[in-house]
C-alpha positions as CSV (number, residue, x, y, z in Angstrom):
1,M,0.0,0.0,0.0
2,S,1.4,3.4,-1.0
3,N,2.1,6.1,1.7
4,S,-0.6,8.4,0.3
5,K,-3.1,5.6,0.9
6,L,-1.8,4.9,4.3
7,F,-2.3,8.6,5.4
8,M,-5.6,9.0,3.6
9,F,-7.6,9.5,6.6
10,E,-4.8,10.5,9.1
11,K,-4.1,14.0,10.3
12,P,-0.7,15.5,11.2
13,L,0.4,15.0,14.8
14,G,-1.5,17.0,17.2
15,M,-4.1,18.3,14.7
16,R,-7.9,18.0,15.3
17,D,-11.2,18.0,13.3
18,T,-13.9,19.9,14.8
19,L,-17.2,18.3,13.9
20,P,-20.4,20.5,13.5
21,S,-22.0,19.9,17.0
22,L,-18.7,20.7,18.8
23,Y,-18.1,23.7,16.5
24,E,-21.5,25.0,17.4
25,A,-20.8,24.7,21.1
26,K,-17.5,26.4,20.6
27,Q,-19.0,29.2,18.7
28,N,-21.6,29.9,21.4
29,V,-19.0,30.1,24.1
30,K,-16.8,32.3,22.0
31,N,-19.7,34.7,21.2
32,T,-20.5,35.1,24.9
33,M,-16.9,36.0,25.6
34,T,-16.4,38.3,22.7
35,A,-19.5,40.2,23.6
36,E,-18.3,40.7,27.1
37,I,-14.6,41.6,26.1
38,S,-16.2,44.3,23.8
39,Q,-18.3,45.7,26.8
40,W,-15.0,46.3,28.7
41,G,-13.8,48.5,25.8
42,Y,-11.4,46.1,24.1
43,Q,-11.2,46.1,20.3
44,F,-10.6,43.0,18.3
45,M,-8.0,42.7,15.8
46,E,-6.3,40.1,13.5
47,T,-2.6,39.4,12.6
48,P,-1.3,37.0,9.9
49,T,-1.1,33.4,10.5
50,L,2.5,33.5,9.1
51,E,5.1,35.7,10.8
52,Y,8.9,36.2,10.3
53,Y,11.0,33.9,12.5
54,E,13.5,36.7,13.1
55,T,10.9,39.0,14.6
56,V,7.8,37.2,16.1
57,G,9.4,33.8,16.1
58,E,12.3,34.9,18.3
59,A,10.3,37.3,20.4
60,S,7.8,34.6,21.3
61,A,8.5,32.7,24.6
62,I,7.6,29.4,22.8
63,L,10.5,26.9,22.7
64,D,12.2,26.9,19.3
65,Q,11.6,23.2,18.7
66,Q,7.8,23.8,19.1
67,L,7.8,26.3,16.2
68,F,6.4,25.3,12.7
69,K,8.9,26.8,10.4
70,L,8.8,27.1,6.6
71,L,10.6,29.1,3.9
72,D,9.0,31.7,1.5
73,Q,9.9,32.2,-2.0
74,Q,12.6,34.7,-1.0
75,G,14.2,32.4,1.3
76,H,13.1,34.0,4.5
77,T,12.2,31.6,7.4
78,L,8.6,32.0,8.5
79,V,6.7,30.5,11.5
80,L,3.0,29.7,12.1
81,R,2.2,32.0,14.9
82,P,2.9,30.1,18.2
83,D,1.0,32.6,20.3
84,M,-0.8,36.0,19.9
85,T,1.0,38.2,22.4
86,A,4.1,38.5,20.4
87,P,2.3,39.5,17.0
88,I,0.1,42.0,18.8
89,A,3.3,43.4,20.4
90,R,4.7,43.7,17.0
91,V,1.7,45.7,15.7
92,A,1.5,47.9,18.9
93,A,5.3,48.6,18.6
94,S,5.0,49.9,15.1
95,R,1.5,51.0,13.9
96,L,0.1,51.9,17.3
97,L,3.3,53.2,18.8
98,N,2.3,56.9,18.9
99,E,-1.2,56.5,20.5
100,G,-1.1,58.6,23.6
101,Y,-3.1,56.3,25.9
102,P,-3.2,52.7,26.8
103,Q,-4.2,50.4,24.0
104,R,-6.9,47.7,24.8
105,L,-6.7,45.1,22.2
106,A,-8.4,41.6,21.9
107,Y,-8.1,38.6,19.6
108,S,-9.6,35.2,18.8
109,A,-7.3,33.1,16.7
110,N,-5.7,29.8,16.2
111,V,-2.1,29.3,17.3
112,F,0.4,26.5,16.4
113,R,2.8,24.7,18.5
114,A,4.5,21.4,17.3
115,Q,4.3,18.4,19.8
116,Q,6.6,15.6,19.9
117,N,3.7,13.2,20.8
118,E,0.0,13.5,21.2
119,A,-0.4,13.1,24.9
120,G,-3.5,15.1,24.7
121,R,-1.8,18.3,23.7
122,P,-3.0,19.7,20.4
123,A,-0.6,21.3,18.0
124,E,-3.2,23.7,16.8
125,F,-5.7,25.4,19.2
126,E,-7.9,28.4,19.5
127,Q,-7.2,31.2,22.0
128,I,-9.3,34.1,22.9
129,G,-7.7,36.8,24.8
130,V,-6.8,40.5,25.6
131,E,-3.8,42.8,25.8
132,C,-3.6,46.1,27.8
133,I,-0.6,47.9,26.4
134,G,0.9,51.1,27.8
135,D,-0.4,50.9,31.4
136,R,2.2,50.2,34.0
137,S,-0.1,50.5,37.0
138,I,-1.3,47.6,39.2
139,S,-4.8,48.6,38.2
140,A,-4.1,47.1,34.8
141,D,-3.2,43.8,36.3
142,A,-6.4,43.8,38.6
143,E,-8.5,44.6,35.4
144,M,-7.0,41.6,33.7
145,I,-8.0,39.2,36.4
146,A,-11.4,40.9,36.9
147,L,-12.1,40.5,33.2
148,L,-10.9,36.9,33.2
149,V,-13.2,36.0,36.1
150,A,-16.1,37.9,34.3
151,L,-15.6,35.8,31.2
152,L,-15.4,32.5,33.0
153,K,-18.6,33.2,35.0
154,N,-20.5,34.3,31.8
155,T,-19.7,31.1,30.0
156,G,-21.5,29.3,32.8
157,L,-18.5,27.5,34.3
158,S,-19.7,26.5,37.7
159,T,-16.5,26.3,39.8
160,F,-13.0,27.8,38.9
161,T,-10.1,29.4,40.6
162,V,-7.6,32.1,39.4
163,A,-4.2,31.6,41.1
164,I,-2.1,34.5,41.4
165,G,1.8,34.8,41.7
166,H,4.7,37.1,41.0
167,I,7.7,36.4,39.0
168,G,9.8,39.0,40.8
169,F,9.2,37.3,44.1
170,L,10.5,33.9,43.1
171,Q,13.4,35.3,41.2
172,E,14.6,37.4,44.1
173,I,14.6,34.5,46.6
174,F,16.1,32.0,44.2
175,L,19.0,34.3,43.1
176,D,19.6,35.4,46.7
177,I,19.9,31.9,48.0
178,V,21.4,29.8,45.2
179,G,23.5,32.5,43.7
180,N,23.2,32.2,39.9
181,E,20.6,31.9,37.2
182,E,21.5,28.2,36.2
183,R,20.7,27.0,39.7
184,A,17.6,29.3,39.9
185,A,16.3,27.8,36.6
186,T,16.6,24.3,38.1
187,L,14.3,25.3,41.0
188,R,11.9,27.0,38.6
189,R,11.7,24.1,36.5
190,Y,10.5,21.9,39.4
191,L,7.8,24.5,40.2
192,Y,6.8,24.8,36.6
193,E,6.2,21.0,36.3
194,K,4.5,21.2,39.7
195,N,6.8,18.5,40.9
196,Y,6.9,19.5,44.5
197,V,8.3,16.2,45.7
198,G,11.2,16.6,43.4
199,Y,11.6,20.2,44.4
200,R,11.8,19.2,48.1
201,E,14.4,16.5,47.4
202,H,16.4,18.8,45.2
203,V,16.4,21.5,48.0
204,K,17.4,19.0,50.7
205,N,20.4,18.0,48.7
206,L,21.6,21.5,48.0
207,P,24.9,22.7,49.9
208,L,23.0,25.3,51.8
209,S,22.5,26.3,55.4
210,S,19.4,24.9,57.2
211,I,18.0,28.4,57.4
212,D,18.2,28.9,53.5
213,K,16.8,25.4,53.0
214,K,13.8,26.4,55.2
215,R,13.3,29.5,53.2
216,L,13.2,27.6,50.0
217,L,10.9,25.0,51.3
218,S,8.5,27.5,52.9
219,L,7.7,28.7,49.5
220,L,5.6,25.6,49.0
221,T,3.3,26.8,51.8
222,L,2.7,30.2,50.3
223,R,-0.7,29.3,48.7
224,G,-4.2,30.2,49.7
225,D,-5.8,33.5,50.8
226,S,-4.4,36.9,51.3
227,S,-2.9,36.0,54.6
228,N,-0.1,34.3,52.9
229,I,1.1,37.7,51.6
230,E,2.1,38.4,55.2
231,L,3.8,35.1,55.5
232,A,5.6,35.9,52.3
233,K,7.4,38.8,53.9
234,E,9.2,36.5,56.3
235,V,11.2,34.9,53.6
236,L,12.4,38.1,51.8
237,D,15.5,40.1,52.2
238,G,15.8,42.2,48.9
239,D,14.1,45.2,47.5
240,A,12.7,43.4,44.5
241,G,11.0,40.8,46.6
242,K,9.5,43.5,48.8
243,K,8.3,45.4,45.8
244,A,6.6,42.2,44.6
245,V,4.8,41.7,47.9
246,K,3.6,45.3,47.9
247,E,2.2,44.8,44.4
248,L,0.4,41.7,45.5
249,E,-1.2,43.6,48.4
250,Q,-2.3,46.5,46.1
251,L,-3.7,43.9,43.7
252,W,-5.8,42.1,46.3
253,T,-7.4,45.3,47.5
254,M,-8.3,46.1,43.9
255,L,-9.8,42.7,43.3
256,E,-11.9,43.1,46.5
257,A,-13.3,46.3,44.9
258,Y,-14.1,44.4,41.7
259,G,-15.9,41.8,43.9
260,V,-13.9,39.0,42.5
261,A,-11.6,38.0,45.4
262,E,-13.7,34.9,46.2
263,F,-12.5,33.4,42.8
264,V,-8.9,34.2,43.4
265,K,-6.1,32.5,45.6
266,L,-2.6,33.3,46.0
267,D,0.1,30.8,44.7
268,L,3.7,32.1,44.9
269,N,4.9,29.0,43.2
270,I,3.5,29.9,39.9
271,V,6.2,29.8,37.1
272,S,5.3,30.3,33.5
273,H,7.0,28.9,30.4
274,M,6.5,32.4,29.0
275,S,10.0,33.8,29.6
276,Y,8.8,37.5,28.8
277,Y,6.7,37.7,32.0
278,T,8.1,40.3,34.4
279,G,5.6,40.7,37.3
280,I,2.2,39.5,38.4
281,V,1.2,36.3,36.7
282,F,-1.9,34.2,37.1
283,E,-3.4,30.9,35.9
284,A,-7.2,29.7,35.8
285,Y,-8.0,26.3,36.8
286,A,-11.4,24.4,36.6
287,G,-12.8,20.8,36.6
288,N,-10.4,18.0,36.3
289,I,-8.2,19.6,33.6
290,G,-4.6,19.0,34.3
291,F,-3.5,22.3,32.5
292,P,-4.6,25.9,33.0
293,I,-7.7,26.8,31.0
294,G,-6.3,30.4,30.9
295,N,-3.2,32.2,31.9
296,G,-1.6,35.6,31.7
297,G,0.5,38.3,33.4
298,R,2.6,41.4,33.0
299,Y,5.3,41.4,30.3
300,D,7.1,44.7,30.4
301,K,10.2,43.5,28.6
302,L,8.7,42.0,25.6
303,F,8.6,45.3,23.7
304,Q,12.4,45.6,24.0
305,K,12.7,42.9,21.3
306,F,11.1,45.3,18.9
307,N,13.4,48.1,20.2
308,R,10.6,49.8,22.2
309,E,9.8,50.5,25.8
310,K,6.2,49.7,26.7
311,S,4.5,48.2,29.7
312,A,1.9,45.6,29.1
313,T,-0.3,42.9,30.7
314,G,-2.8,40.4,29.2
315,F,-4.2,36.9,29.2
316,G,-5.4,34.1,26.9
317,I,-8.1,31.5,27.3
318,H,-7.6,28.0,25.8
319,L,-11.1,27.5,24.3
320,D,-10.9,23.7,24.0
321,R,-9.7,23.3,27.6
322,L,-12.6,25.6,28.7
323,L,-15.1,23.5,26.9
324,E,-13.6,20.3,28.5
325,A,-13.9,21.9,31.9
326,K,-17.5,22.8,31.2
327,G,-18.2,19.1,30.1
328,V,-19.4,20.4,26.8
329,K,-19.1,17.7,24.1
330,K,-21.7,19.0,21.6
331,A,-24.4,21.6,21.2
332,E,-28.1,20.7,20.5
333,V,-28.7,22.3,17.2
334,K,-32.4,22.9,16.3
335,I,-32.9,22.7,12.5
336,H,-36.3,22.8,10.7
337,G,-36.4,20.3,7.8
338,V,-38.4,21.1,4.7
339,L,-38.8,18.2,2.4
340,F,-40.4,18.7,-1.0
341,S,-41.3,17.0,-4.2
342,Q,-40.4,18.6,-7.5
343,E,-43.9,20.0,-8.3
344,R,-43.9,22.1,-5.0
345,R,-40.4,23.3,-5.0
346,E,-41.3,27.1,-5.1
347,E,-43.8,26.7,-2.2
348,A,-41.2,24.9,-0.1
349,I,-38.6,27.5,-0.9
350,A,-41.0,30.5,0.0
351,F,-41.9,28.7,3.4
352,A,-38.3,28.2,4.3
353,T,-37.5,31.8,3.5
354,S,-40.3,33.0,5.8
355,K,-39.0,30.7,8.6
356,R,-35.4,32.0,8.1
357,E,-36.5,35.6,8.3
358,A,-38.2,34.6,11.7
359,G,-34.8,33.4,12.8
360,E,-35.1,29.8,12.4
361,K,-32.4,27.4,10.9
362,V,-34.0,25.7,7.9
363,I,-32.8,23.1,5.5
364,V,-34.6,22.6,2.2
365,Q,-34.2,19.2,0.8
366,D,-35.6,17.7,-2.4
367,I,-37.0,14.3,-1.4
368,A,-35.6,12.8,-4.6
369,G,-32.1,13.3,-3.2
370,V,-32.7,11.4,0.0
371,E,-31.8,7.7,0.3
372,N,-33.3,7.1,3.7
373,V,-36.3,9.3,4.5
374,D,-36.7,8.1,8.1
375,A,-33.1,8.7,9.0
376,C,-33.2,12.2,7.2
377,T,-36.3,13.3,9.1
378,A,-34.9,12.0,12.4
379,S,-32.1,14.5,12.2
380,F,-34.3,17.5,12.3
381,S,-36.0,19.1,15.3
382,E,-39.1,19.8,13.2
383,V,-40.2,18.5,9.8
384,T,-42.5,20.0,7.1
385,F,-43.3,18.1,4.0
386,F,-44.4,19.6,0.6
387,L,-45.3,16.4,-1.3
388,G,-47.9,16.1,-4.0
389,K,-50.9,18.5,-3.6
390,A,-51.3,18.7,0.2
391,R,-49.0,19.9,2.9
392,K,-48.5,18.1,6.2
393,E,-46.4,18.9,9.2
394,S,-44.9,16.5,11.8
395,E,-42.6,16.6,14.8
396,A,-39.4,14.6,14.2
């Protein structure tokens, strides 16, 4: 058998088909979120699916081996966009640079990340998200989290949690205790993988004083409500860490003003794979999903890759994970079926047109083109026949 025959019904690694019922469910959730995002004053935009590797590809925090690369006819290396933050930063750093006020931008788009094996992780998935560019205040971080909570509530998600951390807090402690970036990166990797057992074992084997080991191990307990912000002060020495804790205190007060503090918990172990994050970071969890359904944070240094200085914060929601957390597998689609015989075609079309104008979804089907009438009519929520000289209606 030839290779072309072998792969006739296969898809590339990590790619998915979205069948009509799931597509409809996804569209309903997406419409709910885009409406809410627009009400918060964010404007939607689009960027190309293909970007230059030397700009967006390198600015993105996605690992190089996860990029889909190809060459254009001029020999330039292109990438399928691996995230939306870097492309929007490219636009904001050029065409929107001279706007004198914070830009609030939104997107709904597919992104692409190559996977070495399936393991439940798609290589193409849809994100919906926002970016607030040009606002360095903690108010912008609070707005991000409040908007994320509003979106998850509006989709009908019953229970969820938004965990909040701070990159500066962890970085301060790790560099202070272990002394260099390489050792700090090892500690961060354990936390990123949520391998807390491995983290404990690694810390116990480090050539450190018992006091420093205790400080590193105490990080694992800094999770929960706002009282843990006070406890965090006990493991800090440097100015950067103290600044991080002050920002978290300000943030919590603002989230209480938004009325969303009940959905939020502190987690000072959060480490993102996005290397451009510089301050407050957050992740949303729901259901039994092992990965965040949404995540975001402050990324004040990303614009340096485009030779610009801009503060920014934002988040993205993984649409498929959100649907999985909601337990949505398909949507109930109500379609009115109109079956006709040739002599009553015009009457059937006129009837269907009036129903569509009233907001119904209607299929007009020539009965001569149907192999199994019973199976066909069973697929509709309502059926109207235009056969022979008389019209009859029935419920499917």
